[in-house]
Structure formats: C-alpha cells, structure tokens
Phi, psi and omega in degrees: 000132183287146176281170179295325180295315180296321178297319180294318179296317178298323179295319180296318179297317180296325181287326182279336184299315178300323181293321179295318178297319181297317182293326179293334180261002188289348179283343180291161181296325184294318183281339174295331181280355183241041182294333179293322181297327180297320180297315180294321179295321177298320179295318180295317180297321179298317179296318180294321178296321178297316179296319180296321179296314180292327175296320179295316180296316181296318180295322179293320178296321179297321182288333183267351179281121182290143177264129179305131186294339186273347187294332181259003182254329182274123179289159178303143183300320182298326178296320178296319181294321179294330180281345180293128182206163173259128179246122187261178191302327183295341181253006179282158177268115179271126180084006180274179179293144180287162175291135183290156176296327178297319178296321179294322179293326177293324176298317180292325177294323176295321179298327183300335185266015177287154180285152177200162176257156177092179185284332182227152181288151182272352183275151174214131184244136177245106185273116181260120172279193188301309183292321182292323181289328174294319178297321179294319179292322176294323175297320178299315179294321179296323178297314181289330175301326182273326190244014186297331180292340180279355183239153183278127177243134181293139178212149180283137180277128179268106184285352182264010179301137179258114183299334185274341187247344184218137179289122184297326181294317178293324179295318179296319180295322178295319179295319179293323177296318178294321178295319179295319180297323176294317177297317182295321180297320178295317180295324179291324177292332181291340182301316178256349180265272183302315183268003181302317182284354184289128178276322180218137165250119184256112176291126182261110184245128170268113185264114182291134181267145181232044180277193181293330177241102184277125180277155175295149183298323182295328178292321180288326175293320179294320179296319178296321177296324176297322179296320177294320177299322177298322176296319177299317180296318178296324179295334181292343179292327182252110182292351179267357178272131178241113185229149167200157183264115178260132177284347180064182181283115195301318182295316178290323180299321183266009186277165175294327179297317178293323179300317180289322182297319182269358179067043184269154174283174185296326183261358179289158179226138173272126182258015179114198183226141177262112183274133180234116180222191179243151176218172179291140180293339181262020179298125183285143177260108184264006180290153175224147176228128178233137182302323184295328185247339186245005179222111178254110184226140173239117179267131178230134178276000000 
C-alpha cells in the first residue's frame, strides 16, 4: 500500500505530464494557433498543484497528531449506566468465594467522586465484614425483642372470640406476640440463610455538617444517594458483583441502638445498607426500559 508521500508525488507527476507533452508539440502550426489555451492550462495546473500540496501537508499533520490512549478504552457512559442493576438474594452464589477487599475498595473510591455541596462530603460508610454484620443483625433482633409492642405486627383475626369469656385486648396481644415470634424466627434464620453469601454490608450514613454554611438536609441526603449510585456503577464493571441498596428494618435502622453501633452523631441518619455479594457472570438481565413508561419529561420552549 502506498504511503501518503508517494501518492502526493505520483499526483504531481501525473499533473505535469500533460503540460510537458503540450510544450513538446507547441512548435507545430496547430498549437501555435492555440496560444491562449496554453495560458489557461498553466493556470489550471498551478491551482491543482497548490491543492495537492495542501492535501499532502494536511494528511501528514493528521498522521503525526497523537491519539489519546484512553479514547478507545473507555466504554460509552450510557452503556455503563444501562448495566447498573440491583442483584438480590435469589441470584447470589451460596458457598462461593467472597468478594475481595480490593473490589470493595474500588466501590468506595467510586463513591468518593460523587457531587456534594460544602467543604466536606456528607457521606460516611461503615463497612461490616462477616462478624460485624452478624453483630448488627443480632442487635436488630435485640432491639425488636425490647420494642416490638411499640410497632404494629400483622395477626390473624379470630372471629370465634367470645366477648363474655376472654378479654379481647389480651387475645389481641397474644396474637401479636405469636406473629412477632414468627417474624423473629424468619429474621434469625436469615443471618446464615438469606444474608449468608454477603461479603460486606456497608452502612450508609448521611453525616450532617455543622460548618459556617450549613446545607439543607435534603441536599446532603441527595449527595449520599449519588455516592451509593457511584458504587452501583462501579459494580457494573464486574459481572460477578451482586449489589443492592437495602433500606433495612426501619425501626431498628432509626434507633438509638443503631446510632451507637455505627458511631453516628446526633443529627446523622442511617439510610440503610449496601449489600455486596457474588453472582454468576452469565446472570441474565431481564430489566426493560421504555421511554413511554420510564421517562417523564415535559419540554418547554
């Protein structure tokens, strides 16, 4: 294949060859009568030579201009966003290798680059390993053991209650106690069952700032959510990472016991836990997005 320099030289030769032939024949009577044509031909050849020269210079500059090495390595941003997904317990690998600490640190580094207002970011993450996450779940159960009566528990209504022989209030309390015990048994089984494959539970804390310019709470909550989204996006790079954001059990999550467990300040808020586990790399993504149902936009001129 010819180089750009050879192509330019060949073009110049081809353009000059007709002019040389014309000049060699200019002594004949026929060409003496066409002296005007010679002037016009010289002008055309000059223009063509100029165009060929600038084409050669432009082509050389293009070949010598370095291409940034990252432009062909980074996938389009929209593709990364489309790959972001939540993977739940039914698709986790039970008994498989745990997620490495290096992978967990990369998720946290991605979170660090989320946007925020003020001098320091409002997010704070508490990474719970295997023993710490079991302790957190046991703390959750201990909280409900003490406070379950303060919360509504579903119970089946016994239509055969006899108003004359049994106090309805005591009957309701017994039903709620039985309902709570069933709930508690399921949550206790989840420690080694549902949550067994989890490598890390990351406590998501919105840390209220008390600087010279105090931000609104909703702004700090939004910034913390952006940091969690960044972790989700980073997880999409590795098809074996299974992550999702759990709001956790709300009463225990907002309790004083959780505040002490996570080392939170008085105004800080726990926004749940980011679960990190493993899944099969060939796990199919069944999600769908349609503009008609998943995008609400109003355009105004």
